[in-house]
C-alpha positions as a printed Julia matrix, in Angstrom:
81×3 Matrix{Float64}:
 -155.22  -34.26  -46.64
 -157.42  -37.02  -45.82
 -161.49  -35.93  -45.55
 -164.43  -38.36  -44.14
 -167.41  -36.49  -45.76
 -168.82  -35.81  -43.25
 -168.38  -32.48  -42.82
 -168.34  -31.79  -47.02
 -172.21  -33.29  -46.9
 -173.29  -30.92  -43.65
 -171.64  -27.46  -45.71
 -173.47  -28.87  -49.42
 -176.36  -28.54  -46.58
 -175.55  -25.87  -45.1
 -174.7   -28.23  -40.99
 -178.16  -28.53  -41.3
 -178.96  -31.51  -40.73
 -182.64  -33.44  -41.5
 -184.32  -36.68  -40.19
 -186.97  -38.48  -42.27
 -188.96  -40.9   -39.81
 -192.79  -42.72  -41.4
 -196.17  -41.68  -40.37
 -197.73  -43.35  -38.38
 -200.51  -46.02  -40.27
 -204.36  -44.19  -38.65
 -206.5   -46.07  -36.58
 -209.63  -45.26  -38.62
 -207.44  -47.74  -41.27
 -207.59  -50.86  -38.48
 -209.97  -53.98  -38.96
 -212.06  -55.04  -36.32
 -211.99  -58.02  -34.57
 -214.22  -59.74  -32.53
 -213.19  -62.73  -29.77
 -215.69  -65.54  -29.53
 -213.04  -68.22  -27.54
 -214.22  -68.69  -23.75
 -211.38  -66.76  -22.0
 -209.38  -63.87  -22.72
 -206.68  -64.05  -25.59
 -203.03  -61.9   -26.74
 -202.03  -62.15  -29.66
 -198.75  -59.84  -31.57
 -199.1   -59.65  -34.75
 -196.48  -60.51  -37.11
 -196.62  -57.15  -38.84
 -196.52  -54.76  -37.17
 -195.99  -56.48  -33.31
 -198.11  -54.88  -32.34
 -200.05  -57.06  -29.05
 -203.6   -57.39  -29.15
 -205.58  -57.82  -25.54
 -209.23  -59.82  -25.99
 -209.65  -59.78  -22.44
 -212.69  -61.67  -22.29
 -215.64  -63.41  -24.24
 -216.72  -61.69  -27.57
 -214.32  -58.9   -26.7
 -213.63  -56.27  -29.82
 -210.12  -55.33  -31.04
 -209.38  -52.83  -33.42
 -206.58  -55.16  -35.55
 -203.24  -53.15  -38.4
 -204.14  -54.15  -41.32
 -200.72  -55.49  -41.92
 -201.6   -57.84  -39.7
 -204.84  -58.52  -40.89
 -203.95  -62.0   -43.43
 -201.65  -63.74  -40.37
 -204.16  -63.43  -37.44
 -207.32  -64.17  -40.14
 -207.4   -67.41  -39.78
 -207.09  -67.93  -35.65
 -209.87  -69.79  -33.95
 -212.75  -67.26  -32.47
 -211.55  -64.57  -34.05
 -214.23  -63.37  -36.59
 -213.87  -59.66  -38.82
 -216.67  -57.22  -37.99
 -217.98  -55.59  -40.96
């Protein structure tokens, strides 16, 4: 009799399936940036995949800390605090 192992694994866990998820980072750990360019700007964070929209000059947006090093070199984008 062949077995693919699925039933054996479920029996060992009592038939319970456990799903593990990664908790999102709290927004309080984000870095605040201000855009000083002449028009609007939209940037996608290369690590988080988040879209950051600076709708006008002077706009302030919180940036995921994983994206900070990649976006820090952009012209007209300045970290506050």
